[in-house]
N, CA, C and O atoms as a Tripos MOL2 file, in Angstrom:
@<TRIPOS>MOLECULE
protein
  292   291    73     0     0
PROTEIN
NO_CHARGES

@<TRIPOS>ATOM
      1 N           3.6880   -1.8670   38.5530 N.3       1 PHE1
      2 CA          3.4000   -3.8550   39.2300 C.3       1 PHE1
      3 C           4.6500   -3.9510   39.4650 C.2       1 PHE1
      4 O           5.4800   -3.1250   39.0830 O.2       1 PHE1
      5 N           4.8510   -4.7820   39.9960 N.am      2 GLY2
      6 CA          6.1050   -5.6630   40.8700 C.3       2 GLY2
      7 C           5.8040   -6.9310   40.1730 C.2       2 GLY2
      8 O           5.1300   -7.2160   39.1830 O.2       2 GLY2
      9 N           6.6780   -7.7400   41.1920 N.am      3 ASP3
     10 CA          7.1550   -9.4620   40.8300 C.3       3 ASP3
     11 C           5.5760  -10.1930   41.1980 C.2       3 ASP3
     12 O           5.3610  -11.2820   40.6670 O.2       3 ASP3
     13 N           4.9350   -9.8410   41.7280 N.am      4 LEU4
     14 CA          3.6470  -10.2120   41.5530 C.3       4 LEU4
     15 C           2.5820   -9.7270   42.2930 C.2       4 LEU4
     16 O           1.8290  -10.3360   43.0540 O.2       4 LEU4
     17 N           2.6290   -7.6310   41.7300 N.am      5 THR5
     18 CA          1.3870   -7.3590   41.7200 C.3       5 THR5
     19 C           1.4030   -6.1960   40.4660 C.2       5 THR5
     20 O           2.2660   -5.5100   39.9200 O.2       5 THR5
     21 N           0.1940   -6.3540   40.3640 N.am      6 ALA6
     22 CA          0.0600   -5.0590   39.5740 C.3       6 ALA6
     23 C          -0.8810   -4.4610   39.7780 C.2       6 ALA6
     24 O          -1.8910   -5.1050   40.0640 O.2       6 ALA6
     25 N          -0.9540   -3.0560   39.7220 N.am      7 TYR7
     26 CA         -1.2330   -1.6990   40.0630 C.3       7 TYR7
     27 C          -2.3640   -1.4540   38.9930 C.2       7 TYR7
     28 O          -2.0140   -1.5250   37.8150 O.2       7 TYR7
     29 N          -4.0620   -1.0920   39.3570 N.am      8 MET8
     30 CA         -4.8850   -0.6170   37.6340 C.3       8 MET8
     31 C          -5.7780    0.3340   38.4990 C.2       8 MET8
     32 O          -6.4530   -0.0060   39.4700 O.2       8 MET8
     33 N          -5.6770    1.3810   38.0560 N.am      9 GLU9
     34 CA         -6.9760    2.7550   38.5180 C.3       9 GLU9
     35 C          -7.0030    3.0520   37.3200 C.2       9 GLU9
     36 O          -6.1340    2.9750   36.4510 O.2       9 GLU9
     37 N          -8.7140    3.6240   37.2860 N.am     10 ALA10
     38 CA         -9.3430    4.0590   36.0220 C.3      10 ALA10
     39 C         -10.4480    4.6450   36.3430 C.2      10 ALA10
     40 O         -11.2130    4.0390   37.0930 O.2      10 ALA10
     41 N         -10.7950    5.9360   35.8650 N.am     11 ASN11
     42 CA        -12.0680    6.5610   36.3130 C.3      11 ASN11
     43 C         -12.9480    6.3880   35.2580 C.2      11 ASN11
     44 O         -12.7990    6.5410   34.0460 O.2      11 ASN11
     45 N         -14.4710    5.8270   36.3450 N.am     12 LEU12
     46 CA        -15.7090    5.7110   34.9340 C.3      12 LEU12
     47 C         -16.4550    6.2130   35.0460 C.2      12 LEU12
     48 O         -16.6580    6.2890   36.2580 O.2      12 LEU12
     49 N         -17.3880    6.8820   34.3570 N.am     13 TYR13
     50 CA        -17.9040    8.2880   34.5390 C.3      13 TYR13
     51 C         -19.4020    7.8340   34.6790 C.2      13 TYR13
     52 O         -20.2660    8.1330   35.5030 O.2      13 TYR13
     53 N         -19.4030    7.2610   33.9190 N.am     14 ASN14
     54 CA        -21.0650    6.3340   32.7510 C.3      14 ASN14
     55 C         -21.2680    4.7950   33.0930 C.2      14 ASN14
     56 O         -20.4420    4.0180   33.5710 O.2      14 ASN14
     57 N         -22.6110    4.5550   32.7140 N.am     15 LYS15
     58 CA        -23.4150    3.6580   33.3050 C.3      15 LYS15
     59 C         -22.8640    3.2110   32.2770 C.2      15 LYS15
     60 O         -22.4770    4.0910   31.5080 O.2      15 LYS15
     61 N         -22.5180    1.2670   31.6980 N.am     16 GLY16
     62 CA        -21.7620    0.8390   31.1180 C.3      16 GLY16
     63 C         -19.8240    1.5150   30.9600 C.2      16 GLY16
     64 O         -18.9470    0.9750   30.2870 O.2      16 GLY16
     65 N         -19.7250    2.3680   31.5330 N.am     17 ASP17
     66 CA        -18.3150    2.4500   30.7390 C.3      17 ASP17
     67 C         -16.8780    1.5000   31.5020 C.2      17 ASP17
     68 O         -16.2960    2.0040   32.4630 O.2      17 ASP17
     69 N         -16.7230    1.0180   31.3070 N.am     18 TYR18
     70 CA        -15.3720    0.1300   30.8660 C.3      18 TYR18
     71 C         -13.8690    0.0900   30.8120 C.2      18 TYR18
     72 O         -13.1440    0.7820   30.0970 O.2      18 TYR18
     73 N         -13.6280   -0.5440   31.4100 N.am     19 ILE19
     74 CA        -11.5230   -0.4960   30.4970 C.3      19 ILE19
     75 C         -11.5490   -1.8590   31.1960 C.2      19 ILE19
     76 O         -12.1050   -2.3100   32.1970 O.2      19 ILE19
     77 N         -10.5490   -2.4240   30.0610 N.am     20 GLU20
     78 CA         -9.5060   -3.3190   30.2130 C.3      20 GLU20
     79 C          -8.0270   -3.7610   29.7110 C.2      20 GLU20
     80 O          -7.5700   -3.7690   28.5670 O.2      20 GLU20
     81 N          -7.4530   -4.1150   30.9010 N.am     21 TYR21
     82 CA         -6.2250   -4.8030   30.2940 C.3      21 TYR21
     83 C          -5.6210   -6.2510   30.2850 C.2      21 TYR21
     84 O          -5.7650   -7.3490   30.8230 O.2      21 TYR21
     85 N          -4.7510   -5.5060   29.2240 N.am     22 ASP22
     86 CA         -3.9950   -7.3000   29.3260 C.3      22 ASP22
     87 C          -2.8340   -7.2030   30.1040 C.2      22 ASP22
     88 O          -2.0420   -6.2810   29.9050 O.2      22 ASP22
     89 N          -2.6150   -8.1720   31.0940 N.am     23 VAL23
     90 CA         -2.3500   -8.9750   32.1450 C.3      23 VAL23
     91 C          -0.9810  -10.1940   31.5110 C.2      23 VAL23
     92 O          -1.2520  -11.2860   31.0110 O.2      23 VAL23
     93 N           0.6520   -9.5720   31.7270 N.am     24 THR24
     94 CA          1.3260  -10.6140   30.4430 C.3      24 THR24
     95 C           1.9520  -10.8750   32.2130 C.2      24 THR24
     96 O           2.6260  -10.1260   32.9200 O.2      24 THR24
     97 N           1.2980  -12.4600   32.5260 N.am     25 ILE25
     98 CA          2.5400  -12.7620   32.7620 C.3      25 ILE25
     99 C           3.2430  -13.9420   33.0180 C.2      25 ILE25
    100 O           2.8660  -14.9200   32.3730 O.2      25 ILE25
    101 N           4.2300  -14.1070   33.8470 N.am     26 GLU26
    102 CA          5.1270  -14.4850   32.5510 C.3      26 GLU26
    103 C           5.7020  -15.6930   33.7820 C.2      26 GLU26
    104 O           5.5170  -15.0860   34.8370 O.2      26 GLU26
    105 N           6.1940  -16.8370   34.0790 N.am     27 ASN27
    106 CA          6.9930  -17.8660   34.7290 C.3      27 ASN27
    107 C           9.0720  -18.1010   33.8810 C.2      27 ASN27
    108 O           9.6060  -18.7100   32.9550 O.2      27 ASN27
    109 N           9.5990  -16.8500   35.3600 N.am     28 LYS28
    110 CA         10.7520  -16.7110   34.5220 C.3      28 LYS28
    111 C          11.7910  -18.1410   35.3520 C.2      28 LYS28
    112 O          12.9830  -18.4400   35.4190 O.2      28 LYS28
    113 N          10.4660  -18.6990   35.8670 N.am     29 GLY29
    114 CA         11.6230  -19.3480   36.3590 C.3      29 GLY29
    115 C          12.3830  -21.1170   36.3910 C.2      29 GLY29
    116 O          11.9660  -21.5300   35.3090 O.2      29 GLY29
    117 N          12.7950  -21.7010   36.6950 N.am     30 THR30
    118 CA         12.9750  -23.1550   36.4360 C.3      30 THR30
    119 C          12.9270  -24.2500   36.1590 C.2      30 THR30
    120 O          13.4720  -25.0460   35.3950 O.2      30 THR30
    121 N          11.2450  -24.1650   37.8170 N.am     31 PHE31
    122 CA         10.5210  -25.3930   37.4630 C.3      31 PHE31
    123 C           9.5820  -25.3740   36.6580 C.2      31 PHE31
    124 O           9.8540  -25.0040   35.5150 O.2      31 PHE31
    125 N           8.2080  -25.7530   36.9680 N.am     32 ASP32
    126 CA          6.1950  -25.6020   36.8830 C.3      32 ASP32
    127 C           5.3510  -24.8770   37.7730 C.2      32 ASP32
    128 O           5.3840  -25.3730   38.8990 O.2      32 ASP32
    129 N           4.4200  -23.6330   37.6570 N.am     33 ALA33
    130 CA          4.6020  -22.9970   38.1350 C.3      33 ALA33
    131 C           2.4840  -23.5840   38.3750 C.2      33 ALA33
    132 O           1.8710  -23.7290   37.3180 O.2      33 ALA33
    133 N           1.8720  -23.7750   39.4080 N.am     34 LYS34
    134 CA          0.6620  -23.1440   38.9950 C.3      34 LYS34
    135 C          -0.4120  -22.2000   39.3830 C.2      34 LYS34
    136 O          -0.3830  -22.0500   40.6050 O.2      34 LYS34
    137 N          -1.0380  -21.7340   39.0060 N.am     35 LEU35
    138 CA         -1.2670  -20.6910   38.7270 C.3      35 LEU35
    139 C          -2.7600  -20.2800   39.8130 C.2      35 LEU35
    140 O          -3.7390  -20.2810   39.0660 O.2      35 LEU35
    141 N          -3.1160  -20.0040   41.0340 N.am     36 SER36
    142 CA         -3.8070  -19.7060   42.2760 C.3      36 SER36
    143 C          -4.7630  -18.6970   42.0310 C.2      36 SER36
    144 O          -4.7880  -18.2080   40.9010 O.2      36 SER36
    145 N          -5.6650  -18.2430   43.0120 N.am     37 ASP37
    146 CA         -6.4070  -17.2060   42.6160 C.3      37 ASP37
    147 C          -5.7080  -15.9060   42.0590 C.2      37 ASP37
    148 O          -4.4870  -15.9580   41.9100 O.2      37 ASP37
    149 N          -6.4030  -14.7030   41.7290 N.am     38 ILE38
    150 CA         -6.8280  -13.6330   41.3050 C.3      38 ILE38
    151 C          -7.2500  -12.6860   42.7430 C.2      38 ILE38
    152 O          -8.3870  -12.7640   43.2100 O.2      38 ILE38
    153 N          -6.3420  -11.9280   43.2700 N.am     39 ILE39
    154 CA         -6.3750  -11.9380   44.5580 C.3      39 ILE39
    155 C          -7.3570  -10.2000   44.2200 C.2      39 ILE39
    156 O          -6.8520   -9.6940   43.2180 O.2      39 ILE39
    157 N          -8.0660   -9.6490   44.5660 N.am     40 THR40
    158 CA         -7.9690   -7.8780   43.8270 C.3      40 THR40
    159 C          -8.5850   -7.0650   45.5370 C.2      40 THR40
    160 O          -9.3110   -7.5090   46.4270 O.2      40 THR40
    161 N          -8.0870   -6.1490   45.4170 N.am     41 ASN41
    162 CA         -8.1200   -5.0460   46.4570 C.3      41 ASN41
    163 C          -8.7850   -3.7350   45.7570 C.2      41 ASN41
    164 O          -8.2740   -2.6580   45.4530 O.2      41 ASN41
    165 N         -10.0740   -4.2090   45.6170 N.am     42 VAL42
    166 CA        -11.3270   -2.6510   45.0180 C.3      42 VAL42
    167 C         -11.2980   -1.6910   46.2130 C.2      42 VAL42
    168 O         -11.6780   -1.8990   47.3650 O.2      42 VAL42
    169 N         -10.8010   -0.6770   45.7110 N.am     43 LYS43
    170 CA        -10.7490    0.5180   46.7630 C.3      43 LYS43
    171 C         -11.6100    1.4010   45.5930 C.2      43 LYS43
    172 O         -11.2180    2.2420   44.7840 O.2      43 LYS43
    173 N         -13.2210    0.7270   45.9160 N.am     44 SER44
    174 CA        -13.5490    1.4700   45.5160 C.3      44 SER44
    175 C         -15.4080    2.0260   46.0700 C.2      44 SER44
    176 O         -16.0000    0.9470   46.0440 O.2      44 SER44
    177 N         -15.9100    2.5480   46.2790 N.am     45 ASN45
    178 CA        -17.0930    2.9770   46.8210 C.3      45 ASN45
    179 C         -18.9970    2.2550   46.3400 C.2      45 ASN45
    180 O         -20.0990    2.0350   46.8420 O.2      45 ASN45
    181 N         -18.3730    2.1840   45.2830 N.am     46 ASN46
    182 CA        -19.3380    1.9670   44.1840 C.3      46 ASN46
    183 C         -19.8560    0.3300   44.2120 C.2      46 ASN46
    184 O         -19.2430   -0.6220   43.7300 O.2      46 ASN46
    185 N         -20.8380    0.3070   44.7440 N.am     47 GLU47
    186 CA        -20.8970   -1.8680   44.5310 C.3      47 GLU47
    187 C         -20.7680   -1.6740   43.0660 C.2      47 GLU47
    188 O         -19.7580   -2.2100   42.6100 O.2      47 GLU47
    189 N         -21.6220   -0.9660   42.0750 N.am     48 ALA48
    190 CA        -21.9400   -1.2810   40.5880 C.3      48 ALA48
    191 C         -20.1520   -1.9570   40.0560 C.2      48 ALA48
    192 O         -20.1310   -3.0440   39.4780 O.2      48 ALA48
    193 N         -18.9710   -1.3040   40.2880 N.am     49 VAL49
    194 CA        -17.8910   -1.7610   40.2040 C.3      49 VAL49
    195 C         -17.9200   -3.2750   40.4180 C.2      49 VAL49
    196 O         -18.0390   -3.9400   41.4470 O.2      49 VAL49
    197 N         -17.6860   -3.8250   38.3410 N.am     50 LEU50
    198 CA        -17.3320   -5.5510   39.1100 C.3      50 LEU50
    199 C         -16.1570   -5.3280   37.8190 C.2      50 LEU50
    200 O         -16.1630   -4.8120   36.7010 O.2      50 LEU50
    201 N         -15.4470   -5.8410   38.4480 N.am     51 ILE51
    202 CA        -13.8420   -6.7820   38.1170 C.3      51 ILE51
    203 C         -13.9880   -8.4800   37.4770 C.2      51 ILE51
    204 O         -14.5360   -9.3800   38.1140 O.2      51 ILE51
    205 N         -13.4610   -8.6280   36.3000 N.am     52 THR52
    206 CA        -13.4540   -9.5510   35.8150 C.3      52 THR52
    207 C         -12.1560  -10.2400   34.7860 C.2      52 THR52
    208 O         -11.9860   -9.7020   33.6920 O.2      52 THR52
    209 N         -11.3790  -11.2810   35.1290 N.am     53 PHE53
    210 CA        -10.3120  -11.9640   34.7670 C.3      53 PHE53
    211 C         -11.3720  -13.4040   33.6840 C.2      53 PHE53
    212 O         -12.2340  -14.2710   33.8270 O.2      53 PHE53
    213 N         -10.4690  -12.7620   32.6380 N.am     54 SER54
    214 CA        -10.5050  -14.1830   31.4460 C.3      54 SER54
    215 C          -9.6010  -14.1150   31.1950 C.2      54 SER54
    216 O          -8.9800  -13.1020   31.5140 O.2      54 SER54
    217 N          -8.8310  -15.3920   30.3050 N.am     55 GLY55
    218 CA         -7.9280  -16.1710   29.6450 C.3      55 GLY55
    219 C          -7.1230  -17.1470   30.9670 C.2      55 GLY55
    220 O          -6.1430  -17.7310   30.5050 O.2      55 GLY55
    221 N          -7.2630  -17.3280   31.9420 N.am     56 TYR56
    222 CA         -6.9030  -18.4610   32.9130 C.3      56 TYR56
    223 C          -7.4710  -19.4170   33.3300 C.2      56 TYR56
    224 O          -8.6340  -19.4900   32.9340 O.2      56 TYR56
    225 N          -7.0690  -20.3880   34.1290 N.am     57 THR57
    226 CA         -8.0730  -21.2330   34.9760 C.3      57 THR57
    227 C          -7.2540  -21.4020   36.0440 C.2      57 THR57
    228 O          -6.0560  -21.6780   35.9730 O.2      57 THR57
    229 N          -8.1710  -21.1680   37.4800 N.am     58 LYS58
    230 CA         -7.0770  -21.3730   38.5900 C.3      58 LYS58
    231 C          -7.0730  -22.6990   39.2970 C.2      58 LYS58
    232 O          -7.9920  -23.3550   39.7880 O.2      58 LYS58
    233 N          -5.3580  -22.9770   39.1830 N.am     59 GLY59
    234 CA         -5.0210  -24.6530   39.1550 C.3      59 GLY59
    235 C          -4.2430  -24.9910   38.3160 C.2      59 GLY59
    236 O          -3.5100  -25.9790   38.3720 O.2      59 GLY59
    237 N          -4.3370  -24.0450   37.2720 N.am     60 GLU60
    238 CA         -3.6240  -24.0520   35.5570 C.3      60 GLU60
    239 C          -2.1970  -24.3300   36.2320 C.2      60 GLU60
    240 O          -1.9270  -24.3250   37.4340 O.2      60 GLU60
    241 N          -1.5540  -24.5180   35.3970 N.am     61 THR61
    242 CA          0.0610  -25.1160   35.0310 C.3      61 THR61
    243 C           0.6440  -23.9270   34.0630 C.2      61 THR61
    244 O           0.2750  -23.8260   32.8930 O.2      61 THR61
    245 N           1.8020  -22.8390   34.8020 N.am     62 LEU62
    246 CA          2.2410  -22.5240   33.8510 C.3      62 LEU62
    247 C           3.6690  -22.8370   33.4710 C.2      62 LEU62
    248 O           4.5350  -22.5130   34.2840 O.2      62 LEU62
    249 N           4.0030  -23.3780   32.4320 N.am     63 TYR63
    250 CA          5.4490  -23.4210   32.8940 C.3      63 TYR63
    251 C           6.2330  -23.0570   32.6100 C.2      63 TYR63
    252 O           6.2650  -22.0270   31.9360 O.2      63 TYR63
    253 N           7.6680  -23.9590   33.1150 N.am     64 LYS64
    254 CA          8.6630  -22.9850   33.2880 C.3      64 LYS64
    255 C           9.0680  -21.8290   31.4640 C.2      64 LYS64
    256 O           8.6160  -22.3090   30.4250 O.2      64 LYS64
    257 N           9.6740  -20.8000   31.3960 N.am     65 GLU65
    258 CA         10.2580  -19.9130   31.2430 C.3      65 GLU65
    259 C           8.6600  -19.4960   29.7340 C.2      65 GLU65
    260 O           8.8110  -19.2780   28.5320 O.2      65 GLU65
    261 N           7.7110  -19.5330   30.3330 N.am     66 THR66
    262 CA          6.7560  -18.8100   29.3720 C.3      66 THR66
    263 C           5.1660  -18.4040   29.2660 C.2      66 THR66
    264 O           4.3160  -19.2610   29.5120 O.2      66 THR66
    265 N           4.8730  -17.3540   28.9700 N.am     67 SER67
    266 CA          3.7050  -16.1800   29.3740 C.3      67 SER67
    267 C           2.3450  -16.5200   28.7760 C.2      67 SER67
    268 O           2.1700  -17.1200   27.7160 O.2      67 SER67
    269 N           1.6100  -16.1560   29.4200 N.am     68 LYS68
    270 CA          0.2830  -15.8280   28.6690 C.3      68 LYS68
    271 C          -0.0070  -14.8260   28.9900 C.2      68 LYS68
    272 O           0.6800  -14.3530   29.8950 O.2      68 LYS68
    273 N          -0.9240  -14.1410   28.5500 N.am     69 ILE69
    274 CA         -1.6950  -12.9460   28.9480 C.3      69 ILE69
    275 C          -3.5870  -13.2970   29.7460 C.2      69 ILE69
    276 O          -4.2730  -14.3180   29.6920 O.2      69 ILE69
    277 N          -3.8610  -11.9430   30.4030 N.am     70 ILE70
    278 CA         -4.2040  -12.1530   31.6990 C.3      70 ILE70
    279 C          -5.7610  -10.7120   31.0480 C.2      70 ILE70
    280 O          -5.4770   -9.5360   30.8190 O.2      70 ILE70
    281 N          -7.1110  -11.2480   30.9160 N.am     71 LYS71
    282 CA         -8.0010   -9.5350   30.3370 C.3      71 LYS71
    283 C          -8.0330   -9.2370   31.9220 C.2      71 LYS71
    284 O          -8.1480   -9.9810   32.8960 O.2      71 LYS71
    285 N          -7.9360   -8.3240   31.8290 N.am     72 VAL72
    286 CA         -8.5100   -7.5430   33.3440 C.3      72 VAL72
    287 C          -9.9480   -6.6590   32.9650 C.2      72 VAL72
    288 O          -9.6910   -5.6420   32.3220 O.2      72 VAL72
    289 N         -11.0160   -6.8150   33.1740 N.am     73 LYS73
    290 CA        -11.9080   -5.6040   32.9710 C.3      73 LYS73
    291 C         -12.6000   -5.2560   33.7320 C.2      73 LYS73
    292 O         -13.3030   -4.2680   33.5220 O.2      73 LYS73
@<TRIPOS>BOND
     1     1     2 1
     2     2     3 1
     3     3     4 2
     4     3     5 am
     5     5     6 1
     6     6     7 1
     7     7     8 2
     8     7     9 am
     9     9    10 1
    10    10    11 1
    11    11    12 2
    12    11    13 am
    13    13    14 1
    14    14    15 1
    15    15    16 2
    16    15    17 am
    17    17    18 1
    18    18    19 1
    19    19    20 2
    20    19    21 am
    21    21    22 1
    22    22    23 1
    23    23    24 2
    24    23    25 am
    25    25    26 1
    26    26    27 1
    27    27    28 2
    28    27    29 am
    29    29    30 1
    30    30    31 1
    31    31    32 2
    32    31    33 am
    33    33    34 1
    34    34    35 1
    35    35    36 2
    36    35    37 am
    37    37    38 1
    38    38    39 1
    39    39    40 2
    40    39    41 am
    41    41    42 1
    42    42    43 1
    43    43    44 2
    44    43    45 am
    45    45    46 1
    46    46    47 1
    47    47    48 2
    48    47    49 am
    49    49    50 1
    50    50    51 1
    51    51    52 2
    52    51    53 am
    53    53    54 1
    54    54    55 1
    55    55    56 2
    56    55    57 am
    57    57    58 1
    58    58    59 1
    59    59    60 2
    60    59    61 am
    61    61    62 1
    62    62    63 1
    63    63    64 2
    64    63    65 am
    65    65    66 1
    66    66    67 1
    67    67    68 2
    68    67    69 am
    69    69    70 1
    70    70    71 1
    71    71    72 2
    72    71    73 am
    73    73    74 1
    74    74    75 1
    75    75    76 2
    76    75    77 am
    77    77    78 1
    78    78    79 1
    79    79    80 2
    80    79    81 am
    81    81    82 1
    82    82    83 1
    83    83    84 2
    84    83    85 am
    85    85    86 1
    86    86    87 1
    87    87    88 2
    88    87    89 am
    89    89    90 1
    90    90    91 1
    91    91    92 2
    92    91    93 am
    93    93    94 1
    94    94    95 1
    95    95    96 2
    96    95    97 am
    97    97    98 1
    98    98    99 1
    99    99   100 2
   100    99   101 am
   101   101   102 1
   102   102   103 1
   103   103   104 2
   104   103   105 am
   105   105   106 1
   106   106   107 1
   107   107   108 2
   108   107   109 am
   109   109   110 1
   110   110   111 1
   111   111   112 2
   112   111   113 am
   113   113   114 1
   114   114   115 1
   115   115   116 2
   116   115   117 am
   117   117   118 1
   118   118   119 1
   119   119   120 2
   120   119   121 am
   121   121   122 1
   122   122   123 1
   123   123   124 2
   124   123   125 am
   125   125   126 1
   126   126   127 1
   127   127   128 2
   128   127   129 am
   129   129   130 1
   130   130   131 1
   131   131   132 2
   132   131   133 am
   133   133   134 1
   134   134   135 1
   135   135   136 2
   136   135   137 am
   137   137   138 1
   138   138   139 1
   139   139   140 2
   140   139   141 am
   141   141   142 1
   142   142   143 1
   143   143   144 2
   144   143   145 am
   145   145   146 1
   146   146   147 1
   147   147   148 2
   148   147   149 am
   149   149   150 1
   150   150   151 1
   151   151   152 2
   152   151   153 am
   153   153   154 1
   154   154   155 1
   155   155   156 2
   156   155   157 am
   157   157   158 1
   158   158   159 1
   159   159   160 2
   160   159   161 am
   161   161   162 1
   162   162   163 1
   163   163   164 2
   164   163   165 am
   165   165   166 1
   166   166   167 1
   167   167   168 2
   168   167   169 am
   169   169   170 1
   170   170   171 1
   171   171   172 2
   172   171   173 am
   173   173   174 1
   174   174   175 1
   175   175   176 2
   176   175   177 am
   177   177   178 1
   178   178   179 1
   179   179   180 2
   180   179   181 am
   181   181   182 1
   182   182   183 1
   183   183   184 2
   184   183   185 am
   185   185   186 1
   186   186   187 1
   187   187   188 2
   188   187   189 am
   189   189   190 1
   190   190   191 1
   191   191   192 2
   192   191   193 am
   193   193   194 1
   194   194   195 1
   195   195   196 2
   196   195   197 am
   197   197   198 1
   198   198   199 1
   199   199   200 2
   200   199   201 am
   201   201   202 1
   202   202   203 1
   203   203   204 2
   204   203   205 am
   205   205   206 1
   206   206   207 1
   207   207   208 2
   208   207   209 am
   209   209   210 1
   210   210   211 1
   211   211   212 2
   212   211   213 am
   213   213   214 1
   214   214   215 1
   215   215   216 2
   216   215   217 am
   217   217   218 1
   218   218   219 1
   219   219   220 2
   220   219   221 am
   221   221   222 1
   222   222   223 1
   223   223   224 2
   224   223   225 am
   225   225   226 1
   226   226   227 1
   227   227   228 2
   228   227   229 am
   229   229   230 1
   230   230   231 1
   231   231   232 2
   232   231   233 am
   233   233   234 1
   234   234   235 1
   235   235   236 2
   236   235   237 am
   237   237   238 1
   238   238   239 1
   239   239   240 2
   240   239   241 am
   241   241   242 1
   242   242   243 1
   243   243   244 2
   244   243   245 am
   245   245   246 1
   246   246   247 1
   247   247   248 2
   248   247   249 am
   249   249   250 1
   250   250   251 1
   251   251   252 2
   252   251   253 am
   253   253   254 1
   254   254   255 1
   255   255   256 2
   256   255   257 am
   257   257   258 1
   258   258   259 1
   259   259   260 2
   260   259   261 am
   261   261   262 1
   262   262   263 1
   263   263   264 2
   264   263   265 am
   265   265   266 1
   266   266   267 1
   267   267   268 2
   268   267   269 am
   269   269   270 1
   270   270   271 1
   271   271   272 2
   272   271   273 am
   273   273   274 1
   274   274   275 1
   275   275   276 2
   276   275   277 am
   277   277   278 1
   278   278   279 1
   279   279   280 2
   280   279   281 am
   281   281   282 1
   282   282   283 1
   283   283   284 2
   284   283   285 am
   285   285   286 1
   286   286   287 1
   287   287   288 2
   288   287   289 am
   289   289   290 1
   290   290   291 1
   291   291   292 2
@<TRIPOS>SUBSTRUCTURE
     1 PHE1         2 RESIDUE 1 A PHE
     2 GLY2         6 RESIDUE 1 A GLY
     3 ASP3        10 RESIDUE 1 A ASP
     4 LEU4        14 RESIDUE 1 A LEU
     5 THR5        18 RESIDUE 1 A THR
     6 ALA6        22 RESIDUE 1 A ALA
     7 TYR7        26 RESIDUE 1 A TYR
     8 MET8        30 RESIDUE 1 A MET
     9 GLU9        34 RESIDUE 1 A GLU
    10 ALA10       38 RESIDUE 1 A ALA
    11 ASN11       42 RESIDUE 1 A ASN
    12 LEU12       46 RESIDUE 1 A LEU
    13 TYR13       50 RESIDUE 1 A TYR
    14 ASN14       54 RESIDUE 1 A ASN
    15 LYS15       58 RESIDUE 1 A LYS
    16 GLY16       62 RESIDUE 1 A GLY
    17 ASP17       66 RESIDUE 1 A ASP
    18 TYR18       70 RESIDUE 1 A TYR
    19 ILE19       74 RESIDUE 1 A ILE
    20 GLU20       78 RESIDUE 1 A GLU
    21 TYR21       82 RESIDUE 1 A TYR
    22 ASP22       86 RESIDUE 1 A ASP
    23 VAL23       90 RESIDUE 1 A VAL
    24 THR24       94 RESIDUE 1 A THR
    25 ILE25       98 RESIDUE 1 A ILE
    26 GLU26      102 RESIDUE 1 A GLU
    27 ASN27      106 RESIDUE 1 A ASN
    28 LYS28      110 RESIDUE 1 A LYS
    29 GLY29      114 RESIDUE 1 A GLY
    30 THR30      118 RESIDUE 1 A THR
    31 PHE31      122 RESIDUE 1 A PHE
    32 ASP32      126 RESIDUE 1 A ASP
    33 ALA33      130 RESIDUE 1 A ALA
    34 LYS34      134 RESIDUE 1 A LYS
    35 LEU35      138 RESIDUE 1 A LEU
    36 SER36      142 RESIDUE 1 A SER
    37 ASP37      146 RESIDUE 1 A ASP
    38 ILE38      150 RESIDUE 1 A ILE
    39 ILE39      154 RESIDUE 1 A ILE
    40 THR40      158 RESIDUE 1 A THR
    41 ASN41      162 RESIDUE 1 A ASN
    42 VAL42      166 RESIDUE 1 A VAL
    43 LYS43      170 RESIDUE 1 A LYS
    44 SER44      174 RESIDUE 1 A SER
    45 ASN45      178 RESIDUE 1 A ASN
    46 ASN46      182 RESIDUE 1 A ASN
    47 GLU47      186 RESIDUE 1 A GLU
    48 ALA48      190 RESIDUE 1 A ALA
    49 VAL49      194 RESIDUE 1 A VAL
    50 LEU50      198 RESIDUE 1 A LEU
    51 ILE51      202 RESIDUE 1 A ILE
    52 THR52      206 RESIDUE 1 A THR
    53 PHE53      210 RESIDUE 1 A PHE
    54 SER54      214 RESIDUE 1 A SER
    55 GLY55      218 RESIDUE 1 A GLY
    56 TYR56      222 RESIDUE 1 A TYR
    57 THR57      226 RESIDUE 1 A THR
    58 LYS58      230 RESIDUE 1 A LYS
    59 GLY59      234 RESIDUE 1 A GLY
    60 GLU60      238 RESIDUE 1 A GLU
    61 THR61      242 RESIDUE 1 A THR
    62 LEU62      246 RESIDUE 1 A LEU
    63 TYR63      250 RESIDUE 1 A TYR
    64 LYS64      254 RESIDUE 1 A LYS
    65 GLU65      258 RESIDUE 1 A GLU
    66 THR66      262 RESIDUE 1 A THR
    67 SER67      266 RESIDUE 1 A SER
    68 LYS68      270 RESIDUE 1 A LYS
    69 ILE69      274 RESIDUE 1 A ILE
    70 ILE70      278 RESIDUE 1 A ILE
    71 LYS71      282 RESIDUE 1 A LYS
    72 VAL72      286 RESIDUE 1 A VAL
    73 LYS73      290 RESIDUE 1 A LYS
């Protein structure tokens, strides 16, 4: 992960396999921030791979010196 980037990798073998990550985002700044879209760069040749996010709303405010957890599945 970096300041604005998180890298995740998983090997899925059977139908129904999944992995779930809890990603903490934190506003260490001195002013409130607005959460925008999560951009994915999926490198999979299998169209059955589906990535979902929960725990945030696009446009939501992340207040200064606060954090929240986004679930990536």
